[in-house]
N, C-alpha and C positions, 0 to 999 in steps of 0.2 A: 355382124351383118355383112352380107356380100354386097359388092358395089352395084349390082343390078337391082337388088331390092332397094337400096338407098336412092338410086336415081328414079325408079318407078314411083316410090312414095313421095319423093320431093316434087316430081312433076305433077302428081295428083294434088298435092298440097298447093302448089303454085297456081294451078288452074282453078281448083274448086274453092279455095279460100275467098276468091273475089267474084266468081260467077255465082248466081243464086241457086246453087245445087247442093250445098252443104259439104264442106271439107271433112267435117267430123264423121259424117255418114260414110263417105268414100274411104277414109283412112281406117275405119273399122271393118268395112265390108271387104276391101281389097286383100288384106292379109288372110281373111277367112277363105276367099276364093282361091288364093295362091297357096294356101297351107303354110303361111309364114307365122312365126311366133310374133308376139307383141314386141315391137321395136323398143319399147320402154320410154321412160320419161326423158332420158338424156337426148334421144333422137327427136323427141317431141319439141324440145327446146330449140334444136337446130331448125326445124320446120317453121316454128313461130318466129325465130330470129330472121329467117330468110324472107318470110312474107312481111314482117315488120320493115326490113330493109327495102323491100319492093315499094311499099306504100309511102315510106319516108322519101325515097329517091324520086318517085313519080310526082309526089305532091310537095316537094321541097319548097318551091317558090310560093305555093299556096300557103303552106304553114308559116313561112316567114312573114307573109303579108297579114295573115290572120292574127298571128301573135303580136306583131308590131301594132296593128290597128286596135287590138284589144287593150293595149296599154297607151292608146292615144297618140301613137306615132304614125305619121303618114308614110306608107311604104308600099311599093308594088304597083303594078299596072293593070291588074285584072279589074275591069269595070264593075262586075257584079259583086266581087268581094269588097271593093272600095265603098260600095253603097251600104254594106252590112257590117258596120264597125263593131257590133256586139257578137259577131259570129263565134269568136273564141269562147266567150262565156256561155253561149248556147251549146257549144260542143262540150264544155265542162259539165253543164247541167245534164246533157244527154248521156254522158258517160257514167253518171252516178248509178242509175238502176242496174246496169250490167255488172258493175263492181260489187254492189251489195248482194245481188242474186248469186253471182259467181262465188263469193266468199261463203254465203250461207249454205249453198247447195253443192259445193265442190265434191264432197264425198258421195252424196246421193246421186250425182250425175254419173258416177262410175257404174252405179247399179242400172242406169237406164241404157247402157250400151248393149242392147239386144236387138235382134232383127225386127221384131214386131214394133218396138218403139220407133226404130229408124224408119221402117216402111210407112208406118202411120203418119209420122211427121213429114216425110217426103210428100205424101199424098195430101195431108191436111194443109200444109203451107203452100203447096202447089195450087190448091183450090182457093186459098186466101189471095194468092197472087192473081188468080183469074178474076176474082171479085174486085180486086184493086184496079185491074185493067178496065173492067166494066164500069167502075165508078169514077175513073180518072177524069178530072176536068182541067188539070194542068194549066193553072193560071200563074203559078209562082216559079221563080228561079232562085239562085243562091242569094240574090240581092234582097229578096222579100221573105226569106225564112224567118220565122218568129220564135219567141220563147215557147209557146204551146207546141209548135211543130217539133222543136228539139226535144221537149219533154216526152211527147208521144212516141217519136221515133226512137228515143233512148229507151223507153219502156219496152218497146217492141224488140229492141236489140237484146234485152235481158233474156228473152225467150230462147236465144241461141245456145244457152247452157244445155238444152236438151238436144241430143244427137239427132240429126236429120232436119233440124229447123232451117239452118242457113242464116248467118248474120246478115249477109247482103240481101238475101231474098226477103226476109221479114222486114228489114228497114226500108228497102226500096218500095215494098208494098205499102208500108205505113206512110212513106212520102207521097205516094200516089193518092192514097186516101185523103191526105192533107192538101191535095191540089198542087203539089210540086211536080214539075215536069220530069220525065224519065232521066235525062242526063244529070240534072241537078240532084235528083233523089239518089242516084248512084254516087255522085261526087260527094255529097254530104255523108252518105253511108260509109264511104272509104275513109273520109276524115274522122268520122265518129268511131270507126273501128280501130284507128291508130292507138289511142290510149289503152283500149281493151287488150289488143294483141300485145302491146308492150307490157302491160300488167301481168298477163298470163305467162309471157316468157320470163319476166323477172321473178315471179313466184316459183315457177318450175326450176329456174336456175338456182334460186336460194335453197330449194329443197335438195338439189343435187350437190351443192357445195357442202351442205350439212352432212351429206352421206360420204364425203371424202373427195368430191370433185370429179372431173371428167376422166373416166378410165382411159388408159393408154390406147386400147384397141378401138376406142370410139372416136379418136381424134380425126382420122381421115373421113369416116362416115359423117361426122359432125360438120366438117368443113365443106364436104361435097353437098350435104343436105342444105346448108345455108345458101351456097352459091347457086345450086340448081333451082331451089324454090324461089329465090329472089329473082333470078332471070326470068323464069316462067311467070312469076307473079306480075312483073312489070308488063309483059306482053298481054297477060290476061286482063289487067286493068285497062290498058289502052284499047284492047278489043271491045270490052263491054261498053266503055264510054262512047266509042264510035258506033257500035251496034245500036245503042239505045237512042242515038240521034235520029235514026230513021225507022227503027223497028220496035215492036212491042216485046213483052216478056213471054209471048206465046210459046216459042220454041223451048224455053226453059221449063215452062209449065208442063208441056207434054213430056219432056224428059223426066221431070220429077214424078209424074203420075206413073209412067212406065217403070222407072227404077223402083219406086215404092212397091208396086204390085209384084215385081220380080223378087225383091228382097223378102217380102212376106211369103210368097209362094215357095221360095227355096227353103226358108225356115220351116214352113209347115211340112214339106215333103221330106226334109232331111232330119226331122226330129226323131229322137230315139223311140223305138216301139215301146208301147206300154205306158 
């Protein structure tokens, strides 16, 4: 891989992993548009490792407080987290559906990487986000998230195995349906994504190690991919949390609808004759 391709894909991952627009879709479509070969599983590990670093660094204090309180230790100063001492176990429960679905449908998910599925999911989840905005009653924050909230949001996160869904998009929408305000829905979404991203990176790394480890020619792209996706990811998280304090998901909904239509149209008009 040349350095330009590495940086472009890492920037795309850092932005789209956390914005509700589907990183999976963009990382499939971008190489198609540029005529690049599939970067492969090794580089995918770098991208996941970078976004995992981003979410861990950004929410480091949150995780320390959540873990400590989950084991009965008083720690941290965030007032909302302090009121919800069961949050760690809610996050554990919410992570289970994605782990199960990812394990069962890992191979099938590779078959879903086609423009029609991506476009349909971009549009479908965009419409779901629109309905969530219409239905939002936003009475809850991080202090009042419950076991049913985490179970439902976790089940929604499992849908992200399908390209084009967007983990943050579907979980934020589920949070809005449950009456959780936008900033808290996004914050809970990012915390909930942490174990899933870590699991995906660990699974891919294990597979690469079984194949003989990191190839020498991938060492520089691997390091650059981690660094760039992590840096961009931190900025992306900060942007979305601040954005949702004052604005709705409408801009992302419009983007998803337009992107989905374009992907389907390109696939239709570029299909082989006959």
